[in-house]
C-alpha positions as a printed Julia matrix, in Angstrom:
316×3 Matrix{Float64}:
 -32.25  73.7     5.02
 -35.14  71.31    5.46
 -34.46  69.86    2.03
 -31.38  68.2     3.48
 -33.12  66.62    6.46
 -33.32  62.81    6.24
 -36.7   61.18    6.63
 -37.29  58.92    9.61
 -36.49  55.26    8.95
 -36.78  52.14   11.05
 -35.69  48.52   10.91
 -39.09  47.55    9.53
 -38.58  49.86    6.54
 -35.78  47.69    5.12
 -36.5   44.36    3.44
 -33.97  41.56    3.9
 -33.26  41.38    0.16
 -32.42  45.09    0.12
 -29.59  44.8     2.63
 -26.37  46.01    1.07
 -22.86  46.66    2.27
 -20.54  49.64    2.5
 -18.03  50.22   -0.28
 -14.93  52.32   -0.77
 -15.97  55.98   -0.36
 -13.93  56.82   -3.46
 -16.5   54.81   -5.44
 -19.54  55.51   -3.27
 -22.69  56.5    -5.14
 -25.42  56.72   -2.47
 -24.71  58.76    0.68
 -27.62  58.21    3.08
 -28.28  60.9     5.69
 -29.75  59.65    8.97
 -30.99  61.94   11.72
 -28.58  61.6    14.64
 -31.37  62.12   17.14
 -33.1   58.93   15.97
 -30.8   56.23   17.32
 -33.47  53.62   16.66
 -33.0   54.25   12.93
 -29.28  53.57   12.77
 -29.52  49.81   12.37
 -31.99  50.1     9.51
 -29.66  52.51    7.77
 -26.74  50.12    8.28
 -28.8   47.38    6.61
 -29.85  49.55    3.68
 -28.43  49.6     0.17
 -26.56  52.82    0.9
 -22.92  52.79   -0.15
 -22.19  55.17    2.74
 -24.28  55.95    5.84
 -23.89  59.5     7.17
 -25.18  60.08   10.69
 -26.39  63.68   10.7
 -25.86  65.91   13.72
 -26.09  69.12   11.72
 -29.04  70.23    9.58
 -31.44  67.5    10.69
 -31.09  68.33   14.38
 -32.55  71.32   16.23
 -30.09  73.28   18.42
 -31.73  72.0    21.62
 -31.16  68.4    20.49
 -27.55  68.66   19.32
 -26.01  67.12   22.44
 -28.45  64.21   22.44
 -27.79  63.51   18.76
 -24.03  63.67   19.25
 -24.24  61.26   22.18
 -26.32  58.84   20.09
 -23.7   58.88   17.35
 -20.83  58.37   19.79
 -22.56  55.34   21.33
 -23.17  53.85   17.9
 -19.6   54.36   16.72
 -18.2   53.12   20.03
 -20.16  49.9    19.66
 -18.06  48.59   16.79
 -19.83  50.39   13.96
 -17.98  52.5    11.41
 -20.01  55.15    9.62
 -19.62  58.73    8.49
 -20.88  61.75   10.41
 -22.14  65.06    9.12
 -20.82  67.56   11.62
 -21.7   71.18   12.22
 -19.94  73.86   10.25
 -16.71  75.58   11.21
 -17.37  78.57   13.44
 -20.61  77.27   14.91
 -20.85  76.67   18.63
 -21.04  72.9    18.05
 -18.15  72.32   15.62
 -15.39  71.93   18.18
 -17.46  69.7    20.47
 -18.36  67.47   17.5
 -14.68  67.0    16.69
 -13.72  66.33   20.3
 -16.38  63.62   20.54
 -15.24  61.93   17.34
 -11.6   62.14   18.37
 -12.51  60.39   21.62
 -14.18  57.59   19.66
 -11.04  57.07   17.6
  -8.96  56.93   20.76
 -10.88  53.85   21.93
  -9.45  51.79   19.09
 -12.89  50.97   17.65
 -13.39  51.09   13.86
 -15.35  54.23   14.64
 -15.4   57.21   12.33
 -15.37  56.33    8.64
 -15.17  59.98    7.69
 -16.88  63.32    8.18
 -19.07  65.45    5.98
 -18.31  69.03    6.96
 -21.26  71.38    6.55
 -21.21  74.93    5.19
 -17.65  74.92    3.86
 -16.77  78.37    2.57
 -12.97  78.49    2.71
  -9.82  76.41    2.85
  -9.48  77.08    6.58
 -12.76  75.31    7.29
 -11.29  72.08    5.94
  -7.73  72.41    7.18
  -8.74  73.33   10.73
 -11.1   70.34   10.83
  -8.42  68.03    9.44
  -5.87  69.24   12.0
  -8.2   68.28   14.85
  -9.23  64.97   13.31
  -6.13  63.8    11.42
  -6.24  60.94    8.91
 -10.03  61.09    8.65
 -11.39  61.79    5.15
 -13.48  64.95    4.82
 -16.26  65.54    2.35
 -16.51  69.31    1.96
 -20.2   70.18    1.7
 -20.37  73.47   -0.21
 -23.76  75.14    0.24
 -23.41  78.86   -0.42
 -22.41  81.3    -3.15
 -19.35  82.23   -1.1
 -18.3   78.58   -0.97
 -18.87  78.1    -4.7
 -16.67  81.09   -5.5
 -13.83  79.39   -3.6
 -14.52  75.82   -4.62
 -11.24  75.4    -6.53
  -9.26  76.33   -3.42
 -11.45  74.12   -1.22
 -10.9   71.16   -3.55
  -7.12  71.47   -3.19
  -7.17  72.0     0.59
  -5.23  69.48    2.63
  -7.85  67.12    4.01
 -10.5   67.46    1.3
 -11.48  63.97    0.15
 -14.52  64.74   -2.0
 -16.79  67.7    -2.7
 -20.55  67.62   -2.14
 -23.23  70.03   -3.33
 -25.64  71.25   -0.63
 -28.45  72.15   -3.01
 -31.11  73.17   -0.49
 -29.03  75.76    1.31
 -27.43  76.91   -1.94
 -30.83  77.68   -3.42
 -31.88  79.43   -0.23
 -28.7   81.51   -0.29
 -28.91  82.47   -3.96
 -32.64  82.43   -4.67
 -32.09  79.98   -7.54
 -34.78  77.58   -8.66
 -34.35  73.82   -8.92
 -34.39  73.37  -12.7
 -31.26  71.57  -13.92
 -30.48  74.43  -16.32
 -30.55  76.91  -13.43
 -28.03  74.87  -11.44
 -25.91  73.85  -14.43
 -23.18  76.39  -13.7
 -22.91  75.34  -10.06
 -22.77  71.62  -10.87
 -20.16  72.27  -13.55
 -17.99  74.13  -11.07
 -18.08  71.15   -8.7
 -17.02  68.68  -11.37
 -14.31  70.91  -12.79
 -12.88  71.68   -9.35
 -12.83  68.02   -8.34
 -11.22  66.95  -11.6
  -8.59  69.69  -11.52
  -7.67  68.73   -7.95
  -7.54  65.02   -8.89
 -10.3   64.14   -6.42
 -12.98  61.52   -6.96
 -15.92  63.11   -8.72
 -18.31  65.27   -6.73
 -21.41  64.18   -4.8
 -24.65  65.81   -5.91
 -27.31  67.05   -3.51
 -30.49  65.18   -2.63
 -33.81  64.88   -4.4
 -36.84  65.47   -2.19
 -39.87  63.22   -2.58
 -40.68  59.6    -3.28
 -41.43  59.76   -7.01
 -39.37  57.1    -8.77
 -39.49  59.05  -12.04
 -38.34  62.26  -10.4
 -35.47  60.46   -8.67
 -34.44  58.73  -11.89
 -34.44  62.0   -13.8
 -32.49  63.78  -11.06
 -29.89  61.02  -10.95
 -29.52  61.24  -14.72
 -28.82  64.96  -14.33
 -26.13  64.23  -11.73
 -24.5   61.79  -14.09
 -24.76  64.18  -17.04
 -22.71  66.7   -15.07
 -20.04  64.14  -14.21
 -21.08  63.69  -10.58
 -20.64  60.12   -9.38
 -22.34  60.31   -5.97
 -25.64  61.62   -4.64
 -26.99  62.35   -1.18
 -30.02  60.23   -0.23
 -32.75  61.13    2.24
 -34.37  57.7     2.62
 -33.13  54.11    2.25
 -35.5   53.43   -0.63
 -33.72  56.05   -2.73
 -30.41  54.2    -2.53
 -31.0   51.32   -5.0
 -32.23  53.68   -7.73
 -29.31  56.04   -7.23
 -26.83  53.16   -7.19
 -28.24  51.88  -10.45
 -28.37  55.3   -12.06
 -24.74  56.07  -11.19
 -23.38  52.68  -12.23
 -22.38  51.52  -15.71
 -25.48  50.44  -17.63
 -25.82  47.11  -19.4
 -25.61  49.03  -22.7
 -22.28  50.58  -21.65
 -20.93  47.23  -20.52
 -21.98  45.68  -23.84
 -20.26  48.51  -25.71
 -17.03  48.01  -23.71
 -17.14  44.27  -24.36
 -17.67  44.8   -28.09
 -14.92  47.42  -28.27
 -12.36  45.15  -26.61
 -13.35  42.27  -28.88
 -12.91  44.41  -32.0
  -9.65  45.83  -30.69
  -8.16  42.4   -30.04
  -9.44  41.11  -33.37
  -7.52  43.93  -35.08
  -4.29  42.94  -33.36
  -4.51  44.89  -30.11
  -2.52  47.82  -31.52
  -3.49  51.48  -31.51
  -5.23  52.15  -34.81
  -6.09  55.84  -34.66
  -6.34  58.84  -32.34
  -9.67  57.77  -30.88
  -8.45  54.42  -29.57
  -6.75  55.72  -26.41
  -9.82  57.62  -25.14
 -12.04  54.64  -25.99
  -9.69  52.22  -24.22
  -9.81  54.46  -21.17
 -13.61  54.66  -21.25
 -14.08  50.92  -21.8
 -11.59  50.04  -19.05
 -13.33  52.43  -16.69
 -16.72  50.89  -17.42
 -15.49  47.34  -16.84
 -13.58  48.23  -13.66
 -16.55  50.09  -12.16
 -18.95  47.29  -13.07
 -16.76  44.82  -11.22
 -16.34  47.14   -8.24
 -20.12  47.54   -7.95
 -20.78  43.83   -8.32
 -22.43  44.16  -11.72
 -22.07  41.05  -13.83
 -19.45  41.45  -16.52
 -19.1   39.0   -19.39
 -16.28  36.48  -18.96
 -14.63  37.71  -22.18
 -13.77  40.95  -20.41
 -11.38  39.09  -18.16
  -8.95  39.22  -21.09
  -9.37  42.94  -21.76
  -6.01  44.56  -22.56
  -4.22  46.33  -19.77
  -3.56  49.8   -21.19
  -2.77  53.0   -19.31
  -5.69  55.48  -19.29
  -5.68  58.17  -21.94
  -4.51  61.6   -20.83
  -8.09  62.88  -21.25
  -9.41  60.43  -18.67
 -10.89  62.38  -15.75
 -11.77  59.5   -13.47
  -9.32  58.8   -10.65
 -10.56  55.48   -9.37
């Protein structure tokens, strides 16, 4: 469980040039966990390059500190801030109180709760019961056990599930698996397949522990290889690397630009069976690059407006 605990951060940890802004959670790449007990760290997290900030009142907080952490989060959200919250799992003694507190924040009319990350999801009921008590709030279902993985298809289609997330630390503890990508390949594949089949945005991968830039880069490449378009972060300095690793590369953007140029030069008509999938891929690359603020060549402004190919599995 400790693998999911966010490291302490403070305002001084974030350089001015690294300050980012929140984006649509459908597109969010970096999901930064922040210990709910450390209220002095919230502002630094808000100024980080994280696509989404998740205030953690679950795994990062000892039982004796749960109330304090929850109160910290309520004060922050009631002060005009709008972030996500990782709440305690269904069936725990804290789950209901977490939801009552967040419902009270929403009742104030403040921007408040951006969404919730629900820990230890193992069945449809865990999501639907949470959604019924906090209606119209998106829920990321954090699946962290073998039992949850066996039901992940049902969880993905549950009313209220917004995205799936892989709780790697607890999953490995539950199963005894190692951390090698090949060992976790089946689990990651199940997440991506379930999300795609349920027409959800792609799944969020679990965190990488440590500060090694190479290790983080390699881990992010694994997430991308398995079709996962988000990743949990433990420190603000992980966010820029994860954002870059899960965004279209300059090589991909160049390929999309060249493809559209060739396509238009050949008359803009479908030439063979590979054109529709390539149109879908090129369009996806260009659209994501624009959404993430990555510079796209001016020629792409005239890219043809074609419907995605049936094989397209992105739902942005």
